C-alpha positions as CSV (number, residue, x, y, z in Angstrom):
1,M,28.7,14.7,32.8
2,A,26.2,13.8,35.7
3,S,23.1,12.4,34.2
4,S,20.0,12.8,35.8
5,P,17.2,10.5,36.3
6,K,15.2,11.4,33.8
7,L,18.0,11.4,31.1
8,F,19.2,8.0,32.0
9,S,15.7,6.5,31.5
10,S,15.3,8.6,27.8
11,F,18.5,6.9,26.5
12,H,18.0,3.7,27.7
13,N,14.2,3.6,26.3
14,T,15.4,4.9,23.1
15,T,18.5,2.4,22.9
16,H,16.2,-0.5,23.9
17,N,13.9,0.4,21.4
18,L,16.4,0.8,18.7
19,Q,17.4,-2.7,19.3
20,R,14.4,-4.5,18.9
21,R,14.5,-7.5,16.7
22,P,12.8,-10.6,15.4
23,S,15.3,-13.2,17.1
24,S,18.3,-13.1,19.8
25,S,20.8,-11.0,17.4
26,H,21.2,-7.8,17.5
27,F,21.0,-5.9,14.5
28,L,22.0,-1.9,15.7
29,S,23.5,-0.5,18.3
30,P,23.3,3.2,19.6
31,K,27.5,3.4,19.4
32,K,26.5,2.6,15.2
33,L,23.8,5.2,15.0
34,S,26.3,7.8,16.9
35,L,23.4,8.7,19.2
36,Q,24.2,11.5,21.4
37,I,22.4,12.9,24.7
38,N,22.2,16.6,24.6
39,P,23.5,17.7,28.1
40,N,21.5,21.0,28.1
41,S,18.5,19.6,27.4
42,P,17.4,16.6,29.0
43,T,14.3,15.7,27.1
44,L,16.2,15.9,23.6
45,I,18.0,13.2,21.7
46,T,19.7,13.4,18.4
47,C,19.7,10.4,16.0
48,S,21.8,10.6,12.6
49,S,21.7,14.1,13.5
50,L,18.3,14.5,13.8
51,P,16.6,15.7,17.2
52,I,14.0,13.8,18.2
53,L,10.9,15.2,21.1
54,T,10.9,12.0,23.9
55,S,8.7,13.7,26.1
56,K,5.8,15.9,26.1
57,T,7.3,18.7,28.2
58,Q,7.5,21.5,26.5
59,I,11.3,22.6,25.8
60,Q,12.1,25.9,26.7
61,N,15.7,26.7,25.8
62,P,16.4,24.1,23.3
63,L,20.2,24.0,21.6
64,K,20.1,26.1,18.2
65,Y,20.4,24.8,15.2
66,E,20.6,25.9,11.7
67,K,16.8,24.9,11.4
68,Q,14.8,25.7,14.0
69,E,12.1,23.4,12.3
70,K,13.9,19.8,13.0
71,F,12.5,20.0,16.5
72,Q,9.4,19.7,15.1
73,A,9.8,16.4,12.8
74,F,9.3,13.5,15.1
75,K,7.0,15.3,17.6
76,E,3.6,13.0,18.1
77,D,0.1,14.7,17.3
78,N,-1.8,13.7,20.5
79,R,-5.1,14.6,18.9
80,P,-7.1,11.0,18.9
81,L,-7.2,9.9,15.6
82,N,-11.0,9.6,15.9
83,E,-11.9,13.2,16.2
84,I,-9.2,13.7,12.8
85,W,-9.1,10.3,10.8
86,P,-10.9,13.1,7.7
87,E,-7.8,14.9,7.4
88,I,-5.3,11.7,7.9
89,Q,-7.8,10.6,5.1
90,G,-6.4,13.2,2.8
91,S,-9.6,15.4,3.2
92,N,-7.3,18.8,3.2
93,D,-5.1,17.0,0.7
94,W,-2.3,16.1,3.5
95,D,-1.9,20.1,4.0
96,T,0.5,20.7,6.5
97,L,0.8,16.9,7.4
98,L,3.6,16.1,5.2
99,D,6.4,18.5,5.7
100,P,7.1,17.9,8.6
101,M,5.3,14.6,8.6
102,N,2.5,14.1,11.1
103,S,2.7,11.1,13.8
104,H,-0.5,9.4,12.7
105,L,-0.4,9.8,9.0
106,R,3.0,8.4,9.0
107,H,1.8,5.5,11.5
108,E,-1.4,5.0,8.6
109,I,0.7,5.1,5.6
110,I,3.3,2.5,7.4
111,R,0.0,0.5,8.3
112,Y,-2.0,0.4,4.9
113,G,1.2,-0.2,3.3
114,E,1.4,-3.4,5.4
115,F,-1.9,-4.3,4.0
116,A,-0.5,-3.8,0.8
117,Q,2.7,-6.0,1.7
118,A,0.5,-9.2,3.4
119,C,-0.4,-10.0,-0.5
120,Y,3.2,-10.1,-1.3
121,D,3.6,-12.6,2.1
122,S,0.7,-14.7,1.1
123,F,1.2,-15.3,-2.5
124,D,2.2,-18.5,-3.8
125,F,4.5,-17.6,-6.5
126,D,6.6,-21.2,-6.9
127,P,6.4,-22.4,-10.0
128,R,7.0,-26.1,-8.9
129,S,3.6,-25.5,-6.4
130,K,0.4,-26.9,-8.2
131,Y,-1.0,-23.9,-5.7
132,C,1.0,-21.2,-7.8
133,G,-0.5,-18.3,-8.4
134,T,-3.0,-18.8,-5.1
135,C,-3.3,-17.7,-1.8
136,K,-1.3,-19.6,0.6
137,Y,-4.1,-19.0,3.4
138,Q,-7.8,-19.6,3.7
139,G,-9.6,-16.0,4.0
140,I,-11.0,-17.0,7.7
141,Y,-6.9,-17.3,8.8
142,F,-5.9,-14.6,6.6
143,F,-4.1,-11.9,9.6
144,E,-3.8,-14.8,11.7
145,K,-1.0,-16.6,9.4
146,L,0.5,-12.8,9.0
147,D,1.4,-12.6,12.8
148,H,2.0,-8.9,13.5
149,M,-1.5,-8.4,11.6
150,A,-3.5,-10.7,13.8
151,N,-4.5,-7.6,16.0
152,Y,-5.2,-5.6,13.4
153,G,-8.9,-5.8,13.6
154,Y,-9.7,-6.7,10.0
155,Q,-11.4,-9.7,8.7
156,I,-11.2,-10.9,5.1
157,S,-14.9,-10.5,2.9
158,R,-13.5,-11.6,0.0
159,Y,-10.7,-12.9,-1.9
160,L,-10.2,-11.3,-5.4
161,Y,-8.8,-12.9,-8.7
162,A,-7.9,-12.4,-12.5
163,T,-7.8,-14.2,-15.5
164,S,-3.8,-14.7,-16.9
165,N,-5.2,-14.7,-20.5
166,I,-4.6,-11.0,-20.7
167,N,-0.9,-9.3,-22.5
168,L,0.6,-8.8,-19.3
169,P,2.3,-12.4,-18.9
170,N,5.6,-11.1,-16.9
171,F,2.9,-10.4,-14.3
172,F,1.3,-13.9,-14.0
173,Q,2.5,-16.5,-12.0
174,R,2.1,-20.6,-13.7
175,S,2.7,-23.8,-12.0
176,K,5.1,-25.8,-14.4
177,L,2.7,-28.6,-13.3
178,S,-0.4,-30.1,-15.5
179,S,-2.5,-30.6,-12.2
180,V,-3.2,-26.9,-11.1
181,W,-5.6,-25.3,-9.0
182,S,-6.4,-23.1,-12.2
183,Q,-5.5,-23.0,-15.7
184,H,-6.7,-19.7,-16.2
185,A,-6.6,-17.3,-13.0
186,N,-4.3,-15.8,-10.6
187,W,-5.0,-14.5,-6.8
188,M,-4.4,-10.5,-7.1
189,G,-5.8,-9.6,-3.5
190,Y,-8.7,-9.1,-1.1
191,V,-11.1,-6.7,0.6
192,A,-11.5,-6.3,4.1
193,V,-13.5,-4.5,6.5
194,V,-12.7,-3.8,10.2
195,T,-14.5,-6.0,12.8
196,D,-13.6,-5.3,15.9
197,E,-15.1,-2.8,18.0
198,Q,-12.7,-0.9,19.7
199,E,-10.7,-0.8,16.4
200,V,-13.5,0.8,15.1
201,R,-13.5,3.7,17.7
202,R,-10.1,4.1,17.5
203,L,-10.5,4.8,14.0
204,G,-13.6,6.7,13.9
205,R,-15.0,4.7,11.7
206,R,-15.7,1.4,10.2
207,D,-13.2,1.2,7.4
208,I,-13.2,-0.7,4.1
209,V,-10.2,-1.9,2.6
210,I,-8.7,-3.0,-0.6
211,A,-5.7,-4.0,-1.2
212,W,-4.0,-4.8,-4.6
213,R,-1.5,-7.7,-5.3
214,G,1.8,-6.0,-7.2
215,T,4.8,-8.4,-9.1
216,V,6.6,-10.7,-6.6
217,T,8.8,-10.8,-9.8
218,Y,11.3,-8.5,-11.5
219,L,10.5,-5.8,-13.1
220,E,9.9,-7.2,-16.8
221,W,6.0,-6.7,-16.2
222,I,6.8,-3.2,-16.9
223,H,8.2,-3.6,-20.5
224,D,5.0,-4.6,-21.1
225,L,3.6,-1.5,-21.1
226,K,2.6,-1.0,-24.7
227,D,1.8,3.6,-23.3
228,I,-1.9,2.1,-25.7
229,L,-4.8,4.1,-24.1
230,H,-7.9,2.8,-23.7
231,P,-11.3,4.4,-23.4
232,A,-12.3,3.4,-19.7
233,H,-16.3,2.8,-20.4
234,F,-17.1,3.5,-16.9
235,S,-18.7,6.5,-17.9
236,D,-19.9,8.5,-20.9
237,D,-16.8,10.5,-21.6
238,P,-15.0,8.4,-23.9
239,S,-12.7,11.2,-23.2
240,I,-11.8,9.2,-20.4
241,K,-8.5,6.3,-20.7
242,I,-6.2,4.0,-19.2
243,E,-4.0,1.9,-20.2
244,S,-5.1,-1.1,-22.1
245,G,-2.9,-3.7,-20.0
246,F,-4.3,-1.8,-16.4
247,F,-7.7,-2.2,-18.5
248,D,-7.6,-5.9,-19.7
249,L,-6.5,-7.2,-15.8
250,Y,-9.3,-5.3,-14.3
251,T,-12.3,-6.3,-16.5
252,T,-11.3,-9.1,-18.5
253,K,-13.0,-12.5,-17.3
254,E,-13.0,-16.2,-18.5
255,D,-16.1,-17.9,-17.9
256,A,-14.5,-21.3,-18.3
257,C,-12.9,-20.5,-15.0
258,D,-14.9,-20.7,-11.6
259,Y,-12.5,-18.0,-10.3
260,C,-12.5,-15.6,-13.3
261,S,-16.4,-15.8,-13.9
262,F,-16.4,-12.2,-12.9
263,S,-13.7,-10.3,-13.7
264,A,-12.1,-8.2,-10.7
265,R,-13.8,-5.2,-11.5
266,E,-17.3,-6.9,-11.1
267,Q,-15.7,-8.7,-7.5
268,I,-15.2,-5.3,-6.2
269,L,-18.1,-3.7,-6.8
270,S,-20.1,-6.5,-6.2
271,D,-18.4,-6.4,-2.2
272,I,-18.7,-2.7,-1.8
273,K,-22.8,-2.8,-2.7
274,R,-22.9,-6.0,0.2
275,I,-20.6,-4.4,2.7
276,K,-22.1,-1.3,2.3
277,E,-25.7,-2.7,2.8
278,R,-24.6,-4.8,5.6
279,Y,-23.1,-1.7,7.9
280,Q,-26.0,0.8,6.6
281,G,-26.2,3.9,8.7
282,E,-22.2,3.5,10.4
283,E,-19.9,5.9,9.2
284,L,-17.9,4.3,6.3
285,S,-14.4,4.7,4.8
286,I,-12.8,3.2,1.9
287,T,-9.0,3.0,1.6
288,I,-7.3,1.3,-1.2
289,T,-3.8,0.6,-1.2
290,G,-1.6,-1.3,-3.5
291,H,2.2,-1.3,-4.3
292,S,3.8,-1.6,-8.2
293,L,1.1,-3.2,-10.9
294,G,-0.9,-3.3,-7.8
295,A,-1.0,0.1,-6.9
296,A,-2.4,1.0,-10.3
297,L,-5.3,-1.3,-9.8
298,A,-6.0,0.5,-6.7
299,L,-6.6,3.7,-8.3
300,L,-8.1,2.2,-11.0
301,S,-10.5,0.6,-8.9
302,A,-11.0,3.8,-6.4
303,Y,-11.9,5.9,-9.9
304,D,-14.4,2.8,-10.4
305,I,-16.5,2.9,-7.4
306,A,-16.3,6.7,-7.4
307,E,-17.6,6.6,-11.0
308,M,-20.4,4.3,-10.4
309,G,-21.6,6.0,-7.6
310,L,-20.9,3.3,-5.0
311,N,-19.4,5.7,-2.5
312,Y,-22.7,7.5,-1.5
313,T,-24.9,5.6,1.5
314,N,-28.4,5.0,1.0
315,M,-29.3,8.5,2.8
316,G,-26.7,10.3,0.2
317,K,-24.3,10.7,2.4
318,K,-20.8,10.7,0.9
319,I,-18.2,7.7,1.9
320,P,-14.6,9.2,1.6
321,I,-12.4,7.2,-0.9
322,T,-8.6,7.5,-0.2
323,V,-5.6,5.7,-2.3
324,F,-2.4,5.2,-0.6
325,S,-0.4,4.2,-3.6
326,F,3.3,2.5,-3.6
327,S,5.8,2.6,-5.9
328,G,2.8,3.1,-8.9
329,P,3.0,4.2,-12.7
330,R,0.8,6.1,-14.3
331,V,-2.4,4.9,-15.2
332,G,-4.6,7.7,-17.5
333,N,-4.4,10.6,-19.6
334,L,-5.2,13.8,-18.1
335,K,-8.7,13.6,-18.6
336,F,-8.4,10.8,-15.9
337,K,-7.0,12.5,-13.7
338,E,-9.2,14.9,-13.9
339,R,-11.8,13.4,-13.1
340,C,-10.4,11.4,-10.4
341,D,-10.2,15.3,-8.8
342,E,-13.7,16.3,-9.8
343,L,-14.9,12.6,-7.9
344,G,-12.8,14.0,-4.7
345,I,-11.0,10.5,-4.5
346,K,-8.0,11.7,-2.5
347,V,-4.1,9.8,-4.0
348,L,-1.1,9.6,-1.5
349,R,1.6,8.7,-3.9
350,V,4.7,7.3,-2.1
351,V,8.0,7.1,-4.3
352,N,11.7,6.3,-4.2
353,V,13.1,9.1,-6.1
354,H,15.3,6.2,-7.7
355,D,12.7,4.2,-8.8
356,K,11.8,3.8,-12.7
357,V,8.4,2.7,-11.9
358,P,6.5,5.5,-11.2
359,K,8.5,7.2,-14.6
360,V,6.1,5.5,-16.2
361,P,4.4,5.0,-19.0
362,G,4.1,8.8,-20.2
363,I,7.7,9.6,-21.1
364,F,7.1,12.5,-23.3
365,A,3.7,13.4,-22.3
366,N,2.7,13.8,-18.7
367,E,2.0,16.2,-16.0
368,K,5.2,18.1,-15.6
369,N,4.5,19.1,-19.0
370,K,2.6,22.6,-19.1
371,H,1.0,22.1,-22.7
372,Q,-0.4,18.5,-22.3
373,K,-3.6,19.7,-21.6
374,Y,-3.1,21.6,-25.4
375,I,-1.3,18.4,-26.3
376,E,-3.7,15.9,-25.8
377,E,-6.8,17.6,-27.0
378,H,-6.2,19.1,-29.9
379,I,-2.8,17.7,-31.5
380,S,-5.0,14.0,-29.6
381,F,-1.2,12.6,-28.9
382,P,-1.9,9.1,-27.8
383,W,0.8,8.5,-25.4
384,S,-0.3,11.7,-22.7
385,Y,-0.2,10.3,-19.0
386,A,-0.8,12.1,-15.7
387,H,-0.1,11.0,-12.2
388,V,-3.0,11.6,-9.6
389,G,-2.7,12.9,-6.3
390,I,-0.1,14.4,-3.8
391,E,3.3,13.1,-3.9
392,L,5.9,12.0,-1.0
393,E,9.1,11.2,-2.5
394,L,11.7,9.6,-0.3
395,D,15.1,8.9,-1.0
396,H,17.0,5.9,0.2
397,M,20.3,7.4,-0.1
398,E,19.7,9.5,3.2
399,S,18.9,6.3,4.9
400,P,22.2,5.5,7.2
401,F,20.7,1.6,7.5
402,L,20.8,0.6,3.2
403,K,23.3,0.2,0.6
404,Q,24.1,3.0,-1.7
405,S,22.5,0.3,-4.0
406,K,21.6,1.2,-7.6
407,D,19.8,-1.9,-8.2
408,I,16.3,-1.1,-9.3
409,S,14.3,-3.7,-7.7
410,N,15.8,-2.7,-4.4
411,A,14.5,1.2,-5.1
412,H,11.3,-0.7,-5.9
413,N,10.7,-2.2,-2.7
414,L,7.8,-2.0,-0.7
415,E,9.3,-3.1,2.8
416,A,12.1,-0.6,1.9
417,L,9.8,2.2,1.1
418,L,8.2,1.7,4.4
419,H,11.4,1.9,6.3
420,L,12.1,5.2,4.3
421,V,8.4,5.9,5.6
422,D,9.3,5.4,8.8
423,G,12.5,7.4,9.1
424,Y,11.1,10.8,7.5
425,G,10.4,13.6,8.9
426,G,10.2,16.4,6.4
427,K,12.0,18.0,3.4
428,D,15.9,18.3,4.6
429,L,15.6,16.9,7.6
430,G,17.9,14.2,7.8
431,F,16.7,10.7,8.9
432,C,15.9,8.6,12.1
433,S,14.6,4.8,12.4
434,S,12.8,5.6,15.5
435,A,9.6,7.6,14.7
436,T,7.2,4.3,14.9
437,K,10.0,1.9,16.5
438,R,9.8,-0.5,12.9
439,D,12.0,-3.2,13.0
440,I,15.1,-2.6,10.1
441,A,15.1,-6.4,10.0
442,L,11.4,-6.8,7.7
443,V,13.8,-4.1,5.0
444,N,15.9,-7.9,4.2
445,K,12.6,-10.0,3.8
446,S,12.8,-10.1,-0.1
447,C,15.7,-8.7,-1.0
448,D,19.5,-7.5,-0.5
449,F,19.1,-3.9,0.7
450,L,20.7,-3.7,4.6
451,K,23.9,-2.8,5.1
452,E,26.0,-6.0,6.1
453,E,26.9,-4.6,9.2
454,Y,23.4,-5.1,10.5
455,G,23.8,-8.8,10.4
456,V,20.2,-9.2,8.6
457,P,20.4,-12.4,6.1
458,A,19.0,-11.5,2.9
459,Y,15.9,-12.8,1.3
460,W,15.1,-14.0,4.7
461,R,11.2,-14.9,4.9
462,Q,9.8,-18.1,3.6
463,D,7.6,-20.6,5.4
464,E,9.2,-23.1,7.7
465,N,10.7,-26.2,5.2
466,K,9.4,-24.3,2.5
467,G,5.8,-25.9,3.2
468,M,7.1,-29.4,3.5
469,V,5.7,-31.8,6.1
470,R,6.3,-34.9,7.2
471,G,3.5,-37.5,6.2
472,G,2.6,-40.2,8.4
473,D,5.0,-42.6,6.5
474,G,7.6,-40.0,7.0
475,R,7.9,-39.2,4.1
476,W,8.2,-35.2,3.0
477,I,5.4,-33.8,1.1
478,L,3.6,-30.4,0.3
479,P,0.3,-31.3,1.9
480,E,-2.8,-30.9,0.0
481,R,-4.4,-27.4,0.8
482,Q,-8.2,-26.3,1.4
483,R,-10.3,-25.2,-1.4
484,L,-10.4,-21.3,-1.8
485,D,-14.1,-20.0,-2.4
486,S,-14.3,-18.4,-6.0
487,H,-17.3,-16.2,-5.5
488,P,-19.7,-15.2,-2.5
489,P,-23.4,-16.3,-4.0
490,D,-24.6,-13.5,-4.2
491,T,-21.9,-11.6,-6.2
492,A,-25.1,-11.5,-9.2
493,Y,-27.4,-10.2,-7.7
494,H,-25.6,-7.1,-5.8
495,L,-23.3,-6.7,-9.0
496,E,-26.9,-6.2,-11.0
497,Q,-27.6,-3.3,-8.4
498,V,-25.2,-2.0,-9.1
499,F,-25.5,-1.3,-12.5
500,K,-29.2,-0.7,-12.1
501,F,-28.0,2.4,-9.6
502,A,-25.4,3.1,-12.1
503,A,-27.9,3.5,-14.8
504,K,-30.5,5.3,-13.1
505,S,-27.7,7.8,-12.0
506,T,-27.0,8.7,-15.3
507,L,-30.5,9.0,-16.8
508,K,-30.8,11.5,-13.9
509,A,-28.0,13.2,-14.9
510,L,-29.4,13.8,-18.9
């Protein structure tokens, strides 16, 4: 076959990108991917039986495939993100953007997934460390320490903490040592805001991100959910209820601990108020993300912010709230879902079909039951739950890179889920991991899910020498860390303003 220069260049660039790696080892090879060149269409490459457009040139005479829409699976959306960002953030509930997958949306799902993954990568969960349960890095260096996120253009506004003195014991991490940073607190995530002006222009607005940590251990925490619904108490409607463990985690505080003297809820509300005032008059968005139990907190905090009216500027303009949820459980009852919809909260739930966590709580009464509204309102069934938003359901069995594993922790892994997003073109369109050039080695950061043939070690991500350094006397020690800030000094002031505003709004409504 005589190859044209254009065809050779397209083939070379694609195989090079498919072999990107963090070290000198080649994890992928074109041969293993069954990469094929179509001699009748030099701008078309097929990978895992999925055609990919590799040129902006319109294909005049494409081959006849069983499903012609496959040609659109990885087509780039050439519109600037700053022109269409409300749509990507869910203003139209992602209508027409998921099947086939819009290229901007794919990038944004993965980007916000990495904000959630950063909570795992920076969390100290070693019980032999006196810093167990906190973040490894100071806020000023947070993204810098996370390598690829250093150029994201965001800065930490504050860290989030919650008290461990609640009935979710398998979620929290505790040190085995007697002298620790806190007896009562765990680091839960962070609030960040984009400060790089070039990134603000690219996004089309100044984005506020809230990222919640999920569980870093096995899924025992899910067994602690009692299916008990608790009135949210964020409004005057007592019929709006959420799972009691999530409620406690979000609202409980501990006066004896500097880090938990304000609840996670109070920390969130005060900081959103602070950021709004700082960037008054600008185009803003609030994007909340989390994985696993962190996804539940993401939805709960989104509802709270909207219910309290914090998603409005001083001029009365609505600030869009979007939740990118990964592997999240159900959070509240049907009334909770309906209220989230009324408030205009946009939720995209990304799940693995084999994951058990998104199926609980609410096994017997949930949104799939057509009689749920009657059951909830007339029978007063106390264990009725409903998912909120749009679901993007993925299947790890479709990835040629992953083991055909039935391990529930693999099905729940966030990096594996982002890998599936990267290769997803649309329903029944196959799989190809070349949409964003995301390195498949990331899958095995904290699990053993990649096929052995790719030569990626399992559970490979760790601090050099596990954080140990050699002191001046030649002995190896775990160095002291600089004390993390607990709460900004004006937290109480901004929180007071939030509740005053909410009280006035309630009186007006009456």
